Backbone as CSV, one residue per row, in Angstrom:
resi,resn,N_x,N_y,N_z,CA_x,CA_y,CA_z,C_x,C_y,C_z
1,UNK,0.810,-0.723,-0.150,0.094,-0.138,0.112,0.669,1.105,0.023
2,UNK,1.902,1.107,0.747,2.689,2.429,0.835,3.465,2.490,-0.499
3,UNK,3.750,1.940,-1.052,4.080,1.541,-2.829,3.263,2.716,-3.560
4,UNK,1.899,2.614,-3.246,1.013,3.238,-4.059,0.763,4.660,-3.440
5,UNK,1.420,4.762,-2.542,1.276,6.222,-2.040,2.812,6.850,-2.718
6,UNK,3.680,6.215,-2.689,4.794,6.715,-3.080,5.235,6.473,-5.131
7,UNK,4.132,6.083,-5.332,4.503,5.387,-7.086,4.755,6.714,-7.688
8,UNK,3.830,7.545,-7.692,4.312,8.686,-8.988,4.872,9.760,-8.070
9,UNK,5.089,9.598,-6.926,6.256,10.671,-6.237,7.904,10.209,-6.968
10,UNK,7.641,8.395,-6.815,9.092,8.308,-7.423,9.129,8.220,-8.811
11,UNK,7.993,8.282,-9.602,8.242,8.711,-10.826,9.001,10.069,-11.315
12,UNK,8.077,11.045,-10.607,8.441,12.556,-10.514,9.957,12.341,-9.856
13,UNK,10.576,11.851,-8.861,12.091,11.797,-8.824,12.838,11.774,-9.676
14,UNK,12.553,10.346,-10.587,12.928,9.683,-11.615,13.426,10.518,-12.617
15,UNK,12.542,11.500,-13.340,12.477,12.602,-14.078,13.199,13.784,-13.717
16,UNK,13.533,13.982,-12.590,14.195,15.117,-12.099,15.642,14.609,-11.709
17,UNK,15.732,13.663,-11.365,17.136,13.067,-10.597,17.734,11.850,-11.691
18,UNK,16.930,11.522,-12.546,17.404,10.691,-13.559,17.519,9.310,-13.106
19,UNK,17.472,8.774,-11.974,16.896,7.685,-11.468,16.079,7.360,-10.706
20,UNK,15.302,6.220,-10.453,14.345,6.072,-9.959,14.674,5.218,-8.451
21,UNK,14.202,5.946,-7.313,14.392,5.488,-6.180,14.311,4.325,-5.915
22,UNK,14.934,3.430,-4.960,14.563,1.679,-5.037,14.042,1.687,-3.562
23,UNK,13.101,0.922,-3.258,12.743,0.424,-2.229,13.313,-0.779,-1.382
24,UNK,14.183,-1.570,-2.103,14.384,-2.477,-1.782,15.833,-2.920,-2.599
25,UNK,16.602,-3.898,-1.754,17.755,-4.051,-3.064,17.732,-5.891,-2.805
26,UNK,17.651,-5.990,-4.480,17.243,-7.528,-4.095,17.967,-8.221,-3.624
27,UNK,17.513,-9.500,-3.189,17.886,-10.517,-2.262,18.366,-10.146,-1.088
28,UNK,17.867,-8.829,-0.646,18.083,-8.665,0.967,17.123,-8.602,1.548
29,UNK,17.207,-8.879,3.085,16.191,-9.168,3.894,15.348,-7.295,3.840
30,UNK,14.100,-7.620,3.735,13.536,-6.246,3.862,11.934,-6.344,4.251
31,UNK,11.154,-5.422,3.843,9.995,-5.831,4.201,8.905,-6.590,3.032
32,UNK,9.368,-7.236,2.121,8.910,-8.006,1.197,9.991,-9.209,1.028
33,UNK,10.693,-9.377,2.178,11.770,-10.691,2.044,10.841,-11.975,1.684
34,UNK,9.739,-12.097,2.136,9.003,-13.868,2.245,7.612,-13.263,1.177
35,UNK,7.859,-12.437,0.188,6.905,-12.138,-0.529,7.043,-13.085,-1.569
36,UNK,8.017,-13.899,-1.886,8.206,-14.792,-3.428,8.190,-16.020,-2.731
37,UNK,6.995,-16.917,-3.171,6.699,-18.340,-2.726,8.011,-18.771,-2.977
38,UNK,8.535,-18.720,-4.158,9.655,-19.731,-4.377,10.885,-19.616,-3.243
39,UNK,11.175,-18.307,-2.879,12.119,-18.288,-1.832,11.646,-18.728,-0.485
40,UNK,10.183,-19.008,-0.313,10.006,-19.705,1.129,10.366,-20.983,0.911
41,UNK,9.805,-21.397,0.069,9.684,-23.082,-0.347,11.430,-23.339,-0.047
42,UNK,12.316,-22.918,-0.765,13.639,-22.762,-0.856,14.188,-22.817,0.340
43,UNK,13.647,-21.931,0.945,14.428,-21.901,2.552,14.185,-23.065,3.300
44,UNK,12.627,-23.237,3.051,11.941,-24.479,4.356,12.478,-25.561,3.782
45,UNK,12.979,-25.975,2.435,13.395,-27.028,2.025,14.456,-27.355,2.544
46,UNK,15.406,-26.211,2.448,16.902,-26.465,2.733,17.168,-26.371,4.089
47,UNK,16.235,-25.994,4.948,15.935,-26.325,6.384,15.532,-27.694,6.795
48,UNK,15.269,-28.776,5.732,14.804,-30.021,6.037,12.948,-30.392,6.265
49,UNK,12.264,-28.881,6.132,10.879,-29.314,5.832,10.227,-29.827,4.495
50,UNK,9.076,-30.574,4.805,8.599,-30.914,3.460,7.029,-30.606,3.526
51,UNK,6.366,-31.263,2.622,4.871,-30.703,2.336,4.559,-29.407,2.248
52,UNK,5.526,-28.613,1.833,5.292,-27.236,2.160,4.302,-26.782,1.112
53,UNK,3.441,-25.882,1.379,2.261,-25.374,0.808,2.319,-23.778,0.797
54,UNK,1.974,-23.142,-0.088,2.075,-21.381,0.246,0.894,-20.974,-0.707
55,UNK,-0.282,-20.247,0.094,-1.329,-20.195,-0.433,-1.438,-18.729,-0.363
56,UNK,-1.854,-18.403,-1.412,-1.978,-16.362,-1.506,-3.672,-15.970,-1.192
57,UNK,-3.448,-15.397,0.131,-4.709,-14.433,0.177,-4.718,-13.409,-0.182
58,UNK,-5.468,-12.762,-0.929,-6.176,-11.171,-1.081,-7.429,-10.852,-0.443
59,UNK,-7.032,-10.063,0.570,-8.310,-9.532,1.573,-7.953,-8.015,1.416
60,UNK,-9.053,-7.205,1.642,-8.720,-5.839,2.196,-8.099,-5.572,3.448
61,UNK,-7.783,-4.842,3.835,-7.120,-4.042,5.086,-7.440,-2.593,5.239
62,UNK,-7.846,-2.405,6.382,-8.367,-1.279,6.663,-7.213,-0.358,7.950
63,UNK,-6.930,0.799,7.316,-5.665,1.556,8.304,-6.462,2.672,9.024
64,UNK,-6.171,3.052,10.105,-6.664,4.287,10.842,-7.623,3.707,11.599
65,UNK,-8.293,4.823,12.356,-9.302,4.789,13.306,-10.148,6.025,12.906
66,UNK,-11.333,5.752,13.456,-12.416,6.979,13.125,-12.256,8.043,13.652
67,UNK,-12.232,9.263,12.905,-11.831,10.767,12.991,-10.692,11.017,12.614
68,UNK,-9.658,9.867,11.932,-8.598,10.288,11.613,-8.155,10.972,10.712
69,UNK,-7.412,11.528,10.033,-7.347,11.847,8.295,-6.600,10.554,7.639
70,UNK,-6.984,9.510,7.410,-6.159,8.172,7.084,-5.114,8.393,6.077
71,UNK,-5.702,8.960,5.192,-4.482,9.145,4.159,-3.415,10.220,4.309
72,UNK,-3.539,11.003,5.111,-2.460,11.771,5.867,-1.434,10.719,6.701
73,UNK,-2.056,10.079,7.055,-1.440,9.227,8.094,-0.415,8.070,7.397
74,UNK,-1.260,7.449,6.447,-0.476,6.508,5.446,0.533,7.278,4.907
75,UNK,0.602,8.407,4.286,1.351,9.419,3.606,2.541,9.568,4.203
76,UNK,2.262,9.770,5.959,3.372,10.069,6.751,4.325,9.150,6.849
77,UNK,3.609,7.758,7.038,4.372,6.717,7.051,5.289,6.239,5.757
78,UNK,4.568,6.620,4.815,5.392,6.156,3.605,6.318,7.345,3.427
79,UNK,6.046,8.341,3.869,7.250,9.512,3.724,8.628,9.234,4.267
80,UNK,8.643,8.610,5.598,9.988,8.198,6.269,10.378,6.906,5.958
81,UNK,9.876,6.323,4.897,10.325,4.961,4.814,11.300,5.421,3.498
82,UNK,12.118,4.294,3.291,13.165,4.398,2.185,13.061,4.964,0.984
83,UNK,11.918,5.018,0.355,11.661,5.250,-0.736,10.875,6.731,-0.829
84,UNK,10.286,6.858,-0.012,9.893,8.412,0.713,11.054,9.485,0.822
85,UNK,11.850,8.876,1.719,13.307,9.822,1.979,13.600,10.114,1.138
86,UNK,14.099,8.957,-0.444,14.876,9.193,-1.238,14.194,10.307,-2.100
87,UNK,12.929,9.828,-2.341,11.999,10.883,-3.473,12.203,12.323,-2.630
88,UNK,12.238,12.268,-1.378,12.037,13.955,-0.745,13.415,14.588,-0.985
89,UNK,14.407,13.758,-0.806,15.942,14.405,-1.045,15.973,14.726,-2.346
90,UNK,14.949,13.815,-3.524,15.292,14.679,-5.005,14.657,15.740,-5.368
91,UNK,13.237,15.544,-4.722,12.531,16.596,-5.009,12.221,18.043,-4.227
92,UNK,12.492,17.730,-2.982,12.349,19.156,-2.399,13.370,20.524,-2.796
93,UNK,14.439,20.254,-2.882,15.320,20.990,-3.405,14.792,21.710,-4.791
94,UNK,14.394,20.949,-5.933,13.548,21.728,-6.840,11.866,22.077,-6.861
95,UNK,11.886,22.042,-5.416,10.071,22.400,-5.416,9.284,21.800,-5.885
96,UNK,9.562,20.622,-6.061,8.258,19.477,-6.361,7.901,18.609,-5.399
97,UNK,8.202,18.617,-4.085,7.797,17.653,-2.817,6.477,17.883,-2.745
98,UNK,5.677,19.014,-2.700,4.436,19.040,-1.904,3.320,18.710,-3.550
99,UNK,3.769,19.007,-4.446,3.108,18.164,-5.727,3.320,17.054,-5.894
100,UNK,4.211,16.116,-5.190,4.545,14.819,-5.318,3.618,14.243,-3.954
101,UNK,3.554,14.886,-2.908,2.369,14.683,-2.107,1.104,14.692,-2.397
102,UNK,0.492,15.550,-3.018,-0.759,15.912,-3.869,-1.047,14.827,-4.537
103,UNK,-0.184,14.414,-5.328,-0.459,13.166,-6.591,-0.530,12.257,-5.406
104,UNK,0.180,11.580,-4.586,-0.166,10.700,-3.721,-1.244,10.557,-3.083
105,UNK,-1.795,11.903,-2.408,-3.021,12.027,-1.759,-4.226,11.905,-2.675
106,UNK,-3.966,12.104,-3.878,-4.966,11.643,-4.998,-5.561,10.454,-5.472
107,UNK,-4.258,9.582,-5.469,-4.270,8.021,-5.402,-5.005,7.565,-4.416
108,UNK,-4.437,7.805,-3.060,-5.015,7.320,-2.066,-6.200,7.472,-1.675
109,UNK,-6.896,8.742,-1.795,-8.179,9.443,-1.439,-9.483,8.184,-2.142
110,UNK,-9.411,8.145,-3.297,-10.363,7.183,-3.938,-10.730,5.929,-3.044
111,UNK,-9.584,5.330,-2.121,-9.370,4.241,-1.275,-9.987,4.204,-0.048
112,UNK,-10.788,5.345,0.527,-11.672,5.791,1.661,-12.642,4.997,1.594
113,UNK,-12.995,4.167,2.390,-14.476,3.421,2.721,-15.520,4.641,3.076
114,UNK,-16.765,3.738,3.267,-17.916,4.898,3.575,-17.392,5.519,5.046
115,UNK,-16.860,4.903,6.147,-16.615,5.205,7.302,-15.286,6.325,7.407
116,UNK,-14.879,6.399,6.327,-13.635,7.385,6.117,-12.216,6.972,6.486
117,UNK,-12.479,5.438,6.476,-11.042,4.799,6.836,-10.459,4.364,5.528
118,UNK,-9.067,4.240,5.258,-8.362,3.772,4.140,-8.747,2.166,4.073
119,UNK,-9.031,1.739,3.151,-9.016,0.389,2.798,-8.425,-0.111,1.273
120,UNK,-7.452,-0.957,1.267,-6.898,-1.273,0.390,-6.656,-2.859,0.375
121,UNK,-6.443,-3.505,-1.014,-6.056,-4.900,-1.141,-4.885,-5.153,-0.533
122,UNK,-4.907,-6.264,0.390,-3.554,-6.700,0.787,-3.359,-8.079,0.423
123,UNK,-2.175,-8.713,-0.099,-1.718,-9.835,-0.114,-0.727,-10.497,0.926
124,UNK,-1.239,-11.785,1.181,-0.984,-12.559,2.195,-0.415,-13.708,1.605
125,UNK,0.567,-14.237,1.892,0.937,-15.517,1.902,0.629,-16.818,2.852
126,UNK,0.316,-17.461,2.677,0.043,-18.721,4.213,0.592,-19.745,4.050
127,UNK,1.542,-19.983,4.896,2.554,-21.102,4.710,2.528,-22.195,5.261
128,UNK,2.404,-23.466,5.117,2.232,-24.528,5.877,3.163,-25.550,5.400
129,UNK,3.785,-26.305,6.517,5.063,-27.551,5.974,5.243,-28.405,7.573
130,UNK,5.765,-29.240,6.936,6.250,-30.430,7.990,7.147,-30.545,8.216
131,UNK,7.406,-30.798,9.437,9.133,-30.608,9.923,9.571,-32.096,9.615
132,UNK,10.306,-32.547,8.829,10.573,-33.876,8.280,11.632,-34.471,9.402
């Protein structure tokens, strides 16, 4: 979800700075380290597990609480992450940071539910295995 918030800002930073900010380094631990079913299966197999099953579940996730500006709250979180900090370093000196935040807000605002909470699709991998 934070990727959604920073996608347009990262594109803008790429235009200004000549390269796209990277959210993660491939094959290094991070927020999405276990997002690859093959990686999970490989790690468990190497550790001696068997009968490995990885099932993808996609469900909506709601952020925030009633009475809060949930888009602003999620943007604040995105802005202090790796990509957000890189984007800000590129865009703020050339006066485009506020425009990038406005773009991100415009992308997230339609995801507010009827209670005013931010609801986005989330992908989760449910992993089961037997210790051999």
